[in-house]
C-alpha positions, 0 to 999 in steps of 0.5 A: 308517766312511767309505770314505775312511778305508779307501782306499789313497792310493797304489795300484799302477798300470800304464800303459795301454800295459803288457803283461798280463805287467807287470800280473801281475808287479806283482800278484805283487810287491805281493801284490795282486789288482788294478792301476789302469790309468792314461793319461798326457796332458799330464804328468798321469796319470788312471785309465782302468780296473782290471785284476784277477787274475780278469781275467787268469784269464778273459781270458788263461788261459780263452781259451787263453793261456799263463799261464806267461810271466806267472804262473809259480810260483817 
């Protein structure tokens, strides 16, 4: 099987200027573990990176950031 058969053609994305909280909210809303980060230039969106749930743990929580504002359980 080729990768193209499995890939998601409409991935969930966030703007490069969005907050970490916004990315976490997207992950929660769509029950996903990563968000494609896009930059818009000249009316075109291009992927510039990927933020994962692991990134949130290692770069926010583990560095002493308070996860409650962006990741609190209901």
